[in-house]
Backbone bond lengths (Angstrom), bond angles and torsions (degrees), N, CA, C in turn:
res aa  C-N    CA-C-N  psi(-1)  N-CA   C-N-CA  omega(-1)  CA-C   N-CA-C  phi
1 S - - - 1.451 - - 1.521 110.34 -
2 G 1.332 116.76 -41.93 1.461 120.70 178.59 1.518 112.20 -64.54
3 V 1.332 116.54 -41.99 1.466 120.72 178.09 1.525 109.67 -62.62
4 A 1.315 116.86 -42.95 1.466 120.88 178.84 1.523 110.34 -58.72
5 H 1.312 117.04 -43.73 1.466 121.12 179.76 1.530 110.84 -63.07
6 E 1.327 117.06 -43.97 1.469 121.01 -179.04 1.528 112.13 -64.92
7 L 1.316 118.30 -36.08 1.468 121.33 179.85 1.522 112.04 -72.45
8 N 1.308 117.24 -26.52 1.455 121.10 -178.09 1.526 112.40 -62.50
9 N 1.323 118.24 -35.45 1.464 120.90 -177.88 1.532 112.87 -63.49
10 P 1.348 120.22 -52.53 1.466 117.97 178.22 1.530 112.47 -66.64
11 L 1.320 117.77 -30.34 1.467 119.35 177.92 1.526 111.28 -63.74
12 T 1.305 116.75 -37.42 1.455 120.84 177.43 1.526 109.95 -62.01
13 L 1.320 117.39 -42.37 1.457 122.26 178.02 1.529 110.88 -64.44
14 I 1.324 117.60 -44.97 1.469 121.66 178.89 1.524 110.46 -60.32
15 L 1.315 116.78 -45.51 1.466 120.30 179.12 1.523 111.03 -63.47
16 G 1.317 117.75 -39.10 1.464 120.96 178.54 1.514 111.94 -62.04
17 Y 1.322 117.48 -46.00 1.462 120.69 179.13 1.528 111.74 -68.31
18 A 1.313 117.76 -37.67 1.472 120.10 177.14 1.520 110.16 -63.28
19 D 1.338 117.25 -40.17 1.467 120.65 176.55 1.527 110.82 -63.91
20 L 1.332 117.24 -38.85 1.456 121.52 178.38 1.524 110.87 -62.86
21 I 1.326 117.03 -44.30 1.469 121.03 177.64 1.524 110.16 -62.19
22 A 1.332 116.41 -45.70 1.469 120.45 -179.73 1.526 111.21 -63.29
23 A 1.329 117.66 -33.92 1.466 121.13 -179.87 1.530 111.47 -68.76
24 T 1.338 116.95 -32.54 1.461 119.90 179.76 1.522 112.36 -87.25
25 D 1.330 116.90 -20.62 1.465 121.20 179.20 1.525 108.41 -147.83
26 A 1.338 115.80 86.56 1.469 121.68 -174.79 1.524 113.12 -61.60
27 S 1.328 117.41 -21.51 1.468 119.81 -178.35 1.530 112.29 -89.85
28 N 1.320 117.91 3.28 1.456 122.10 -177.39 1.531 109.78 -73.30
29 E 1.333 115.67 99.06 1.467 120.85 -178.18 1.526 111.79 -64.68
30 A 1.329 117.24 -32.92 1.465 120.36 178.95 1.526 110.20 -62.32
31 A 1.340 117.18 -41.14 1.468 120.34 178.69 1.522 110.33 -63.64
32 T 1.327 116.78 -38.86 1.462 120.89 178.34 1.520 110.41 -62.59
33 I 1.329 116.55 -45.44 1.466 120.49 -178.89 1.524 110.57 -67.47
34 V 1.341 117.71 -40.35 1.467 120.14 177.43 1.526 109.69 -61.00
35 T 1.328 117.00 -43.64 1.465 120.79 178.76 1.520 110.79 -61.28
36 E 1.315 116.54 -48.43 1.467 120.43 -179.29 1.526 111.65 -60.78
37 Q 1.330 116.49 -42.75 1.463 119.38 -177.54 1.533 111.63 -73.48
38 A 1.336 117.01 -33.38 1.468 119.36 175.07 1.528 109.44 -67.18
39 Q 1.334 116.80 -37.69 1.463 119.73 175.74 1.529 109.78 -64.78
40 R 1.313 116.37 -36.74 1.461 120.39 176.93 1.527 110.02 -64.32
41 C 1.338 116.83 -42.62 1.472 120.34 176.31 1.515 110.31 -60.61
42 R 1.323 116.58 -40.21 1.465 119.16 177.40 1.530 109.32 -61.82
43 G 1.338 116.39 -36.07 1.461 120.01 175.69 1.513 112.02 -64.14
44 I 1.327 116.65 -37.32 1.460 120.74 177.48 1.525 109.50 -64.86
45 V 1.325 116.04 -41.75 1.459 120.62 176.76 1.527 109.36 -60.12
46 R 1.338 115.91 -43.01 1.467 119.10 177.42 1.524 110.65 -63.77
47 G 1.334 116.29 -35.80 1.460 119.94 177.34 1.518 111.84 -63.13
48 L 1.334 116.08 -40.77 1.464 119.69 176.05 1.526 109.90 -62.14
49 S 1.333 115.48 -39.04 1.468 119.19 176.79 1.518 110.45 -65.22
50 A 1.332 116.71 -35.92 1.469 120.25 178.48 1.522 110.33 -63.93
51 L 1.337 116.79 -39.94 1.461 120.12 177.36 1.526 110.76 -62.65
52 A 1.333 115.10 -32.76 1.465 119.62 179.19 1.524 111.26 -84.56
53 G 1.339 116.35 1.31 1.462 120.59 178.65 1.515 113.34 75.31
54 Q 1.350 117.94 24.30 1.456 121.62 -176.25 1.514 112.61 -125.30
55 S 1.306 118.87 29.51 1.453 120.35 -174.50 1.523 112.25 -107.63
56 Q 1.313 114.72 143.73 1.453 121.24 171.24 1.517 106.38 -119.53
57 H 1.299 116.32 142.12 1.462 120.58 -177.02 1.523 110.22 -114.89
58 P 1.344 117.99 102.39 1.460 118.75 175.56 1.528 109.39 -67.29
59 M 1.301 116.65 124.57 1.464 121.11 -176.72 1.522 110.26 -96.12
60 Q 1.327 115.31 146.82 1.456 121.34 176.16 1.521 109.16 -151.49
61 E 1.306 115.58 160.26 1.463 121.32 177.27 1.527 107.75 -74.39
62 M 1.319 116.97 134.46 1.459 120.22 179.60 1.517 111.36 -145.35
63 R 1.326 115.03 155.59 1.467 121.60 177.79 1.528 108.87 -93.65
64 A 1.330 115.83 134.52 1.466 120.97 179.74 1.524 111.04 -61.13
65 A 1.330 117.32 -41.70 1.471 121.15 -178.51 1.530 110.96 -63.45
66 E 1.332 117.18 -37.99 1.461 120.34 179.14 1.528 110.66 -66.12
67 L 1.323 116.76 -39.16 1.459 120.55 177.51 1.523 110.35 -60.18
68 V 1.330 117.03 -47.30 1.466 121.06 179.87 1.527 110.12 -61.96
69 E 1.341 117.56 -43.65 1.473 121.25 179.51 1.528 111.26 -59.45
70 R 1.336 116.76 -45.12 1.473 120.51 -179.45 1.522 111.18 -62.78
71 V 1.318 116.98 -41.82 1.468 120.52 -179.19 1.522 110.09 -64.94
72 V 1.306 117.54 -48.23 1.466 121.06 -178.15 1.525 110.47 -64.51
73 R 1.323 117.33 -40.79 1.465 121.32 179.40 1.533 110.81 -63.97
74 G 1.330 117.49 -31.79 1.456 121.19 -177.89 1.516 114.69 -79.61
75 L 1.317 117.22 -10.12 1.468 119.54 178.29 1.514 109.68 -77.38
76 N 1.310 117.16 158.70 1.462 122.50 -176.45 1.531 111.38 -54.72
77 P 1.342 117.58 115.18 1.466 119.93 -178.00 1.521 114.09 -76.88
78 D 1.335 118.25 -14.53 1.462 121.10 -175.86 1.519 112.63 -102.09
79 R 1.323 116.09 40.90 1.460 119.32 -178.77 1.526 109.50 -74.30
80 D 1.336 116.27 149.42 1.463 119.03 -177.63 1.528 111.27 -74.86
81 A 1.330 115.18 167.99 1.466 121.69 -174.11 1.527 113.04 -63.82
82 A 1.323 118.10 -26.00 1.463 120.88 -179.40 1.526 112.37 -83.52
83 A 1.323 117.05 -9.56 1.463 120.50 -177.47 1.524 110.44 -63.74
84 P 1.318 116.77 149.86 1.464 119.08 175.97 1.524 110.49 -57.95
85 R 1.280 115.25 151.44 1.461 121.04 -177.70 1.519 109.12 -105.05
86 I 1.324 115.77 144.10 1.458 121.19 178.88 1.523 108.72 -92.64
87 C 1.313 115.68 125.70 1.467 122.61 178.58 1.529 108.01 -113.86
88 I 1.315 116.50 117.37 1.457 120.71 -179.01 1.524 108.01 -98.73
89 G 1.322 115.31 123.19 1.457 120.87 178.85 1.520 111.01 -72.61
90 P 1.314 116.60 -179.28 1.459 119.78 177.68 1.530 110.08 -56.44
91 M 1.312 116.00 136.00 1.458 121.55 -178.49 1.531 109.28 -107.85
92 P 1.334 115.93 93.90 1.465 117.87 176.61 1.526 109.62 -64.88
93 D 1.311 116.60 154.95 1.465 121.30 -178.71 1.521 109.31 -79.04
94 L 1.335 115.68 78.95 1.458 121.79 -178.06 1.520 109.84 -109.43
95 T 1.319 116.25 138.11 1.453 121.34 174.13 1.523 108.50 -121.50
96 F 1.324 115.25 155.20 1.454 120.18 178.30 1.515 109.17 -153.12
97 H 1.302 116.55 165.78 1.455 123.65 -177.67 1.525 108.10 -104.36
98 A 1.350 117.15 115.80 1.466 120.28 -175.79 1.519 110.81 -161.80
99 D 1.314 114.99 172.89 1.462 122.73 171.48 1.527 106.01 -78.49
100 R 1.328 117.13 106.53 1.463 121.78 -174.08 1.522 112.00 -58.82
101 I 1.313 117.39 -47.58 1.467 120.25 -177.81 1.531 110.08 -66.99
102 G 1.321 116.80 -39.81 1.460 120.07 177.70 1.514 112.06 -62.62
103 M 1.331 116.50 -44.75 1.466 119.34 -179.93 1.528 111.27 -67.32
104 E 1.338 116.56 -33.66 1.462 119.47 175.75 1.525 109.76 -64.12
105 Q 1.315 116.16 -39.76 1.460 119.77 178.82 1.524 111.05 -64.77
106 V 1.318 117.06 -43.25 1.466 120.90 179.58 1.526 110.03 -59.95
107 L 1.341 116.18 -51.82 1.466 119.79 -177.29 1.533 111.12 -66.24
108 S 1.334 117.41 -39.01 1.469 120.47 177.80 1.522 111.10 -60.30
109 N 1.316 116.28 -42.10 1.459 120.30 -179.66 1.527 110.41 -63.32
110 L 1.329 116.25 -45.01 1.464 119.49 -178.79 1.532 111.34 -64.60
111 V 1.328 117.16 -43.13 1.466 120.45 -179.19 1.530 110.19 -67.92
112 S 1.333 117.48 -42.70 1.471 120.03 178.63 1.524 111.23 -61.03
113 N 1.334 116.53 -44.74 1.464 119.81 177.41 1.524 111.16 -60.99
114 A 1.327 116.48 -40.97 1.465 120.50 -179.85 1.528 111.07 -64.99
115 L 1.336 117.07 -40.60 1.463 120.27 178.38 1.528 110.53 -63.74
116 Q 1.325 116.57 -40.49 1.462 120.39 179.67 1.527 112.07 -68.78
117 A 1.318 117.24 -31.37 1.462 121.06 -177.51 1.523 112.82 -83.51
118 S 1.323 117.24 -19.92 1.469 121.06 -175.09 1.522 111.81 -76.83
119 P 1.322 116.17 149.43 1.467 119.50 176.88 1.531 110.67 -74.97
120 P 1.333 117.93 163.98 1.460 119.82 175.30 1.534 110.05 -53.39
121 H 1.304 116.14 141.68 1.467 124.26 -179.42 1.529 112.60 64.39
122 G 1.323 117.99 13.16 1.457 121.44 178.98 1.519 111.83 -77.88
123 N 1.306 115.50 -179.30 1.457 121.93 -179.64 1.521 110.33 -123.27
124 V 1.323 115.04 141.19 1.454 122.42 171.11 1.519 105.46 -119.16
125 S 1.321 115.95 120.31 1.463 121.31 -177.07 1.517 110.36 -103.37
126 I 1.332 115.08 137.00 1.461 121.39 175.94 1.517 107.28 -120.10
127 G 1.321 115.87 127.70 1.455 120.80 179.23 1.518 111.51 -132.30
128 V 1.308 115.21 158.55 1.466 122.09 177.54 1.520 107.16 -137.06
129 S 1.325 115.64 135.93 1.457 120.09 176.23 1.519 109.24 -146.81
130 S 1.311 115.47 169.22 1.460 121.47 179.40 1.519 108.94 -115.08
131 T 1.322 116.04 137.08 1.453 121.76 175.88 1.531 106.98 -129.14
132 P 1.313 118.14 168.80 1.473 118.95 176.13 1.539 112.70 -58.45
133 A 1.335 117.08 -25.76 1.460 120.53 -179.72 1.525 112.99 -83.27
134 G 1.331 118.28 -15.11 1.458 121.39 -179.82 1.514 112.26 141.97
135 I 1.318 115.35 -161.82 1.461 122.55 -179.71 1.535 108.55 -84.42
136 V 1.327 116.29 137.02 1.463 121.69 178.93 1.526 108.50 -118.79
137 F 1.331 115.39 123.90 1.458 121.88 173.19 1.518 106.80 -101.25
138 T 1.322 116.74 133.89 1.456 121.63 -179.67 1.521 108.98 -121.66
139 V 1.321 116.12 130.37 1.463 121.98 174.72 1.521 106.24 -124.39
140 A 1.319 116.74 122.40 1.472 121.16 -178.51 1.522 109.30 -128.55
141 D 1.318 116.35 141.25 1.460 120.82 177.84 1.522 109.84 -128.03
142 E 1.307 116.04 176.98 1.464 121.94 -179.76 1.522 111.54 -107.07
143 G 1.324 116.29 21.36 1.462 121.19 179.73 1.515 111.62 -75.98
144 P 1.326 116.47 -179.17 1.460 121.41 -175.41 1.529 114.12 -75.46
145 G 1.323 117.73 -13.05 1.460 120.31 -177.24 1.518 110.98 86.36
146 V 1.304 115.02 167.48 1.465 121.11 179.77 1.530 107.53 -89.03
147 P 1.321 117.41 130.60 1.463 119.13 177.96 1.536 110.65 -55.34
148 H 1.303 115.24 140.41 1.460 121.96 -175.15 1.533 112.52 -53.13
149 D 1.321 117.31 -40.13 1.460 120.37 -176.42 1.540 113.17 -71.45
150 L 1.337 118.47 -11.61 1.462 121.46 179.24 1.535 113.06 -102.05
151 R 1.309 117.85 -12.43 1.468 121.31 -173.56 1.523 113.39 -59.46
152 A 1.311 118.15 -35.84 1.466 120.71 -178.23 1.530 111.57 -66.93
153 R 1.326 117.84 -17.88 1.471 121.19 -176.99 1.527 113.57 -99.65
154 L 1.319 118.60 -1.73 1.465 121.60 -172.59 1.522 114.89 -56.41
155 F 1.314 117.72 -31.20 1.462 119.99 -176.40 1.527 113.01 -99.64
156 E 1.308 117.93 7.26 1.463 121.45 176.46 1.525 109.33 -73.25
157 P 1.348 117.38 131.20 1.465 118.94 175.45 1.528 110.80 -58.01
158 F 1.318 115.72 135.99 1.467 125.70 176.71 1.525 114.17 74.06
159 F 1.337 118.40 3.54 1.466 119.90 174.15 1.521 108.17 -86.16
160 T 1.320 117.26 129.97 1.459 121.11 178.20 1.528 109.95 -143.66
161 T 1.312 114.93 149.49 1.464 120.85 174.49 1.521 109.71 -97.92
162 K 1.338 116.64 -1.91 1.465 121.69 -178.95 1.519 109.77 -85.89
163 G 1.310 115.06 157.78 1.461 120.52 179.38 1.515 112.62 -70.34
164 P 1.335 116.89 170.81 1.462 121.58 179.23 1.531 111.33 -55.33
165 G 1.329 115.54 135.53 1.456 121.45 178.67 1.509 114.74 78.82
166 K 1.337 117.91 2.32 1.468 120.16 -176.92 1.515 113.10 -111.68
167 G 1.302 117.78 -4.40 1.454 120.46 178.95 1.514 110.48 -173.00
168 T 1.324 115.12 147.71 1.465 119.53 -178.90 1.515 112.57 -95.01
169 G 1.325 116.47 -17.24 1.455 119.20 -175.59 1.517 112.31 79.18
170 L 1.325 116.79 17.22 1.461 120.21 179.16 1.527 113.01 -102.98
171 G 1.316 118.08 -23.92 1.465 121.43 -173.11 1.520 114.38 -54.00
172 L 1.320 117.39 -55.97 1.467 119.82 -177.63 1.517 112.35 -71.91
173 S 1.329 117.51 -31.99 1.468 118.12 178.77 1.528 110.41 -69.08
174 I 1.327 117.35 -38.32 1.468 120.31 175.99 1.528 109.74 -67.81
175 A 1.331 117.12 -44.25 1.473 120.38 178.30 1.528 110.42 -58.41
176 H 1.309 116.34 -42.66 1.468 121.26 179.37 1.527 110.75 -62.87
177 A 1.331 117.18 -42.17 1.473 121.13 179.01 1.532 110.33 -63.41
178 I 1.323 117.24 -39.99 1.467 121.34 179.55 1.525 110.17 -66.01
179 V 1.320 117.04 -44.64 1.465 120.89 179.54 1.538 110.20 -64.16
180 R 1.323 117.05 -43.45 1.478 120.53 177.40 1.519 110.64 -59.67
181 A 1.341 117.41 -40.98 1.469 120.74 -179.70 1.526 111.74 -63.78
182 H 1.331 116.78 -22.85 1.462 121.79 177.79 1.539 111.87 -87.99
183 G 1.324 116.52 -2.10 1.452 120.12 179.95 1.511 112.19 79.82
């Protein structure tokens, strides 16, 4: 909770300067991406607060297709030719009520994990559909999958299947906390 609070201060400054750049040059795509990614970082900070049981999620109406576009746009654009490719399925015009930054964080985490798990030249598919229970986002990769004996631990804070220095083990636990907060 303390770390989340400390990170919020510089993020506010970054967002302020990105807004200033965008105000002087509305076509500056770099300013747009910096703003989006700083907002995503703020979502991560909120996720840390959620893990500490101190998070509030401001809800707003959002389009599923816009969420997917923002996540894909925020991923590293300079990936090499052997990197897995992102395939976006049909995007029905679906809207839902949610914490936009939180949902972006959840989807970003799933897509990033899928890209890391996929083999070179593999595919990561993103889909959206509607069910009676709500909107369903699907992320599928061509990786080996998580071993059955580790699946029960996937949402534990600090648990990771990645090597040292390659993951904190917080991504899925924060994503899980955000999804739980949405019911």
